[in-house]
N, C-alpha and C positions, 0 to 999 in steps of 0.2 A: 505493499499500499504506499501511497506517496502523496504529500500534501504540497501543493505549489507554495513558493516562498511567500507569494503576496498574501496567501490565505493564512499561512503560518504565522505571519506578522500580526495579522488581525487576531487569530486565535490566543497568540502570546499575550497580547495586550489585554484582551478580555480575561484571560486566565490570571493575570497579575491583579487586575481589578478585583476580580472574585476570591482570590486567595487571600488579599489585605483584608477582606471582610470575613475571613474564614468560612466562605461558601464552598462547597464541593459541587463539581460540575461534571457532566457527562456529555460528549457529543453524541447525539442519538439520531436514529431513523434515517431520513432520506440522505443526508450528507455522508453518512457512513457507508450506505449502500452504493452511493455513486462513486465513492472513494475507491471501493473495492472494485466496481465496474469499470474505473477510469473514465468516469463520465464528467462532463463540466456541470457545474450548479450555481445558482445565485443564492441559494438559501442554506442556512446552517440553523439545526434544530440543538437547542442545548438545554438540558435538564438540570435543574439546581435544587438543593435542599435547602431552600428558602422560598419565600413568598415572591413569585415570579413577577406579579404585577406590581410589586413594590421596587424591585431591584432594576427591572427593564427600564423605567423612566429615568432612573439614576445613571444607567449606561447611557441612553440616549443622550443625556445632557453632557456626561463626561466625554462622549466620543463625538459631540457635534452632530447627533442624527436626530431622527423625528421617532417619536413613540406612538404606537397604535395599540389600543386595548382589543387584542384580537378576538379572544373568548373569554369573557370573564367567568362564565360557568365553570370552564374547565382550567383556568388559571393560565392562560397563554397571553403573552404580551410580546408584541413584536417591535423591534428596533431597525429602522431603516437608515442605512448609511450610505450616503451619495460619495461620488468619486472626489472627494476632498481631502483624503487621507493617503498617505504615501504607499500604504499597502493595498490600496483598493484600484484595481485596473479595470473593474466592470464599472458600468453607469451606476449601479447600486447592489448593496448586499441587504439581504433581509434575515435578521437574526431573530428567531423566534425562541423566547425563553418559556419554559414550562416549570410548573413545581412537582418536584418528584412525588410520586404516590408509593410511599414506603420505600423499600430498598430499590435499587436499581432493576434488580430481577423482578420484584413485584411490578415495578413501573412498566417495564417491557411487557409484561404478561397482559397488560390492559391495552396494548397497542394492537392495531389492526391485522398486519400480514407479517409473516415471519421475516420477509426481506426488509422489513423496517423495523423489526424488533431486534435491532443491533445497536451496540453502544460501545464507546471507549472513555475512559476517564480522561478528563483535559488534562490533568496534572501529569498523567503517564506520557501524554504525547508530547508536552513540553519539556519533559526530562530528557527524552531521547528524540528529538524530531527528526534526526537523519536515519533513524532505524525504527520505524513504526512498523511493528510485526504483527501477524495475525494472532499471536499469543495474547497480545492486548485487547482483543476482540472479546465482548460480552455478548454471547450468542446462545441464550438458553432454549431456543426454539429451532435450531438448526437452519437459520436463516440462510448463512453461507452456502449450504448444500443446495438450497432452493435457487440461490443466484446461479449456481453452476449448472442446474438443470433448467434454468430460465423460466421459473414457474412462480405464479403468484399464489399464496397458500395462507389460509386464515390462521391466526394464532390460536382462537378458540372458536366454539359454536355460537357464542353469544356476541360477536364484534358487530354484526349488522343490527342488532337490537339495541346495542349501546350506542351506535351512531348510524343511523340509515344512509348518511352520505356517503358511506364506505361502499355502498351497493355500486354506485357510479365510480367511486375512485378505483376500484378492484379494475374495472375495464379500462379506465384511464390509464393506470399504471401499466397494464399489460400492453396498451397500445403504445405507449411512449418507450417502453423498454423491448418491445416487440417480443414479449413473454406469453405464455399460455396460462390459463387459470386452471388449477388442479380441479379434478372431478367432484371431489366432495365440496369444494368451495363453490363450485358451479350450482351444485343442488341447493346449498345453503342461500345463494343469491335469488334462486328461482323461488324458493320457499318464502323469502321474505322481500320479495320485489315490491309488494304493495306498500311496503314503508317509506318508498321513494317519495309518495305522495306528500309526506309530511315534512320533508327537508326543506328549509328556507330557500328561497329563489336564489340568492346571492350565491349560496354555495354551490347550487346546481349549475349556476352560470360558470362560475370559475372553473369546475371540472369539466363541464361540457366544451368550454372553449380551448382547454388544453387537449381534449381527445379530439376535436376538429383540427388542431394544428398538427396532430400526429400524422405519420404515415399510414395510408389506407384508412382513412377515415370513414368512408363508405362501407368498408368491410366492418369496422368496428361498431358502427350505428346499427348493422343488420344484426350483429352479434348481441346488441343491447335488446333488440327486439326478441331474439331468441331466449334471452334470460328473462324476458317480461318486463324490463324496465322502461324502454322507449315510450310505449304508448301510456305507461302510468305515469310517466314524467310530463308527458305532452298528450293528455286523453284525447285532443282534438284529431291527431293522427289516426287514431283507432276507426274513425268513420272512413277513412279511406280504404281499409281492407275490403277486397273483393269488389270494388267498385270499378266496373269494365268500361272501356273507353272504345272509340271508334277502331275500325280496323287498321288504320295506321299506326295504331300503339300495339306494341308486344306485350306489356305488362298492365296490371290493373293500375290504379292511382297510388296504392301505397307503395308497391314495388318500384314503379316508374319514379316515385320521389326518392327512394334509396339509390336507385340506378344513376339518378342525376347527380347526386353527390359524387359518385365515383366517376361519372363523365366530367364533372368539375376538375377533378383531380388530375385526369387525363389531359385536359386542355391546358392546365396550368403547369404541366411537365411534371406532376408529382407521382405519377403511377401509369399502370397500362389499363387499356379498355379492352377487355378480353373478346368483345364482340367485334372488333376491327384491329387491323394493323396499323403500322407506321403510315402508310399510304393516306389513311384518312387524317392524320395528325399534320402531314405535310403542308395541306393547303391553309392550315389555320395559322394566322399571323402572330408572330411572336418576337419580342425584341428585349434587350436588356432594360429598356423603359418600362416595358409592360411588367417585366418580372418585379422591378422596383415599385411599380404601382401597387401590385398585389401584396407586395411584402409590408406595405406602409401600415404603421399601427393606427388603428381608429380610437381605441379607448384601451383602458389598463386591461391587458391580457387578449385583446383581439386585434386581429389585423384583417385587411381586405380579404385575404385568402380565406381565413375561417369564417368571416361572414358570408362570402359568397357561397361555400358550402352549406352553410346554415339557410340562407335563402334558397338554394337548391331544394333542401329538404322540405320547405314550406311553401314553395312557389304554388302548389296545387291544392293547398289546405282546403279552399272552400269549395272544390269540385264537388264533393258528395251532396252538398246542399243545393248546389246550383243545377244539378243535373237534371235535363229533361231529354224525352225522346220524341221524335217528330213523327209524322205520320208514315215516314219511309223507314221507321225504325232506326234512325241514326241518332246516337247521344250527342247532346249538346250541353255546353257548360256555360251559357252566357252569363257575363258579369263576374266569373269567378275571379278574374285578377283583382277587381275592385273590393270585393267581399274578402278575398284571401289577404289583401293588404291590411284591412283592419283586423282580421284574425291573427294575422302574424304578429301586428303589433301588441295585440291584447295577450298574447302569449309571452313575448319578449319582456313586456312590462310587469307581467307576474313573476318571472325569473330575474327580475331586477337588471336587466341590461340598460346601459346608459341610454339616455335620449339620443344621441348621435348614432349609436348602434341601432336603436329602433327605428329610427328615421331611415338610415340607408337600407335596411331590409324590407321596410314598408314599401319604400320607392321600387326597389328591386322586383318584388312581388307584383306591385301594382303594375308596372310596365314591362314585365317579361316577355310579352308578346309583341311588344312594340317594333322591334327591329325587323321582323318579317312583315309588319304592315307599314313599313315607311315607303314601300314601292310595290306596284302591282306588276311592274314589268321593268327589267333593266335597273340601273343603279338608281338610288332615291336622289331628289334634286337638292339644290343647296338649301331652299327654303325647308325642306322636309327634315334635313339633317340639323338645322338651326332648331326647329322645333323640338327635336328629339333630345338634343343636349339641353335645351330651355327647360323642358318638362322634367327629364331625368336627373337634373342637377348634377352633383358630383358622382351619381352612380352610373352614368352613361356607359363607360368602359365596362364596367361590372356587368350589366345587363346585357352587352352584346356577347359575352360569353356565357352567360346563364342561358342565353336564347340558344346557342350552339349546342350546350350541355342537354338542354330540354330537346333538341332534335335528335341528337345521339340516343338518349335514354327513350324516345319514343319508337325509333325505328329499330333499334339493337342491331341484329345480324341481318336485317331486312334493309339496311341502309342504302338508299338510291345515291350513288355516288355522284351523278350529274347535278342531282338536286342539292346534295351536300356542297359540291363545288360551287353552286350558285349562291348559298347561303353564306359560306365562309368568304367567296368574293365580295359580297354586299359588305360584310362585316370589315373586310381588309379596306375596302373603299371608304367606308364612313370613317375608320381610324385614321387613315391617311388624310382625309379632308379635315379630320379635326387636328391632327398634328400639323398640317400644312397652315392652318388658320387658327392659330391659339385663341384668337379672339371671336371665333364663330359663335360661341354661345353667349357672350357678352362683347359685342362689337364697340369700338370707341363710339362715344356719344357725340352726335352731330348737333343735335337741338335738345332742350329740356322743356320741362313743364312751364318755366318762366318765359321761353319764347313763345308758346302756343298762347299764353295769356296775354303777353305784351303785343305780340304782332297779329294774332288772329282774334283777339277779344274773347276768348274762351273762358268760361267760369272755372274755378278749380273744383276738381270732383273726378269720379271714376272715368269720365270721358276723356280726360287729358292722358290717364295711364293707357287706356285702350289705345289711343292715337300714337302715343310714344312707342308701344310695344309694336304696333303695326309698322312705324318707321325702322324700328330695330330689325324685324323680320325682312323687310325688303332690302335693308343694308347688307343682311347676312346673305341674302340670295344674289346679291350683287347688282340689284336695281338701283340702288341708291349710293352713291359714293361721297359725295360732298354736301356741304352745308346747304348750298343752294338746291341741289336736287332734293334734299330732305325737306325743305321749306315749299318747294314745287309740288312734292308728293302730298304733303298737308293739304295744300290749297286744292288740289284735285280730289282728295278724299272728302274735304268738307263740302265742295261742290256737289259732288255725287250725292253725299248724304242729305243735302238740303234738297236736292232734286227728286230722289228716291225715297226720302223719309225713312232711311234705315241708318243704323251704324254699324255697318260692316266695312272694314277696310278692303282698299282695291286689291 
């Protein structure tokens, strides 16, 4: 086992601080596990034989960090240290302090999985920092063996009753580590899956986002459903089971939603699409700039990648309640994007997602059909592209990829390559137009409301906003370039409006 010098420096300073107060401390859980696996980590869990929620604030003050009362019921205090100390090379470290529950062995017996029921006394690490041996490891449940076997196994049969959030955490750990879940643990999860409904939304959000960020998230979501967790966590998804779709679709609404997540990963170059080969991916636009776009953080713990996968899962959430069958026997789902946007927002608010996260996914669900509706034949016009990016706001690029994933997850192995080439061609064209004209969705202002009031004698009100938007749209379409042309456009618009008694822009 090896601790990097900058981490060792941090632990040394923490150890000295605690030793001066006569407090015994143990490095426990995930940090020890990741040290054995030689995985990088941003979090350090420290169990102390003192009141953690009294000591943690003192450490935050002494080290110039920020204190967060993480879990008062279980005596967990978090200290966040930003990169303003010489031993911190990351943007931040999170130190979670817990109060020892009895001896260290008794404390580990109350933890969740064997691979996290590991500890090393901090004093022993600091005594021989260059020779951290496995002999120092406190491992009463053979967690090291489970690490070798790449297995997630419960410490006891009561772990899920003690904390139902562990039901989701088990799968998240397996996803992040690419481990399997022990058979008996699987059975326990299935037996207690109903308990997930009582877990606070913010805890589900944190675990779920980490799972979505892991490799093969689509596979793990399907596994959650096999274990009985997914639809208990999001009951609205259960209604999609068995809801058939038109013949163009291979899967029912529920399986199509899961397949769309996997298709998103394929398009974002994260995994394979078992229903088609590399040839399908070759026509999909990609660049360093797009990769950076999807890697961008949206809120704490979420990126555009993870949120696009979540939007993929929820994009057809309203299909069950909007389904009708016409006289020819064809199923239709009129209005499902609009109803789905509201349903998705409700789900995410319940799970304590941030306002920005909710808004992004709500827009993605609302407009997921828009890319294929921009043009009936050929490439969309400049005006159509302007309207698209105006309406989709900052989710325009994300929705283009969602539409492609939706296409793949509808056709599966029956994908029509010419149709696919046409779809990817439109997406590439729209992206190129957007890149070429960064101002497409927000063109430089040629005139403003003051001009309309002063020059044309209009009264302040909604009519001014409607007219300014008409000018911006004409400008984006290349019909208006200069200020004089914009004023002439307004003059024609007002003349026609007066003559025809209507308020629609030309």
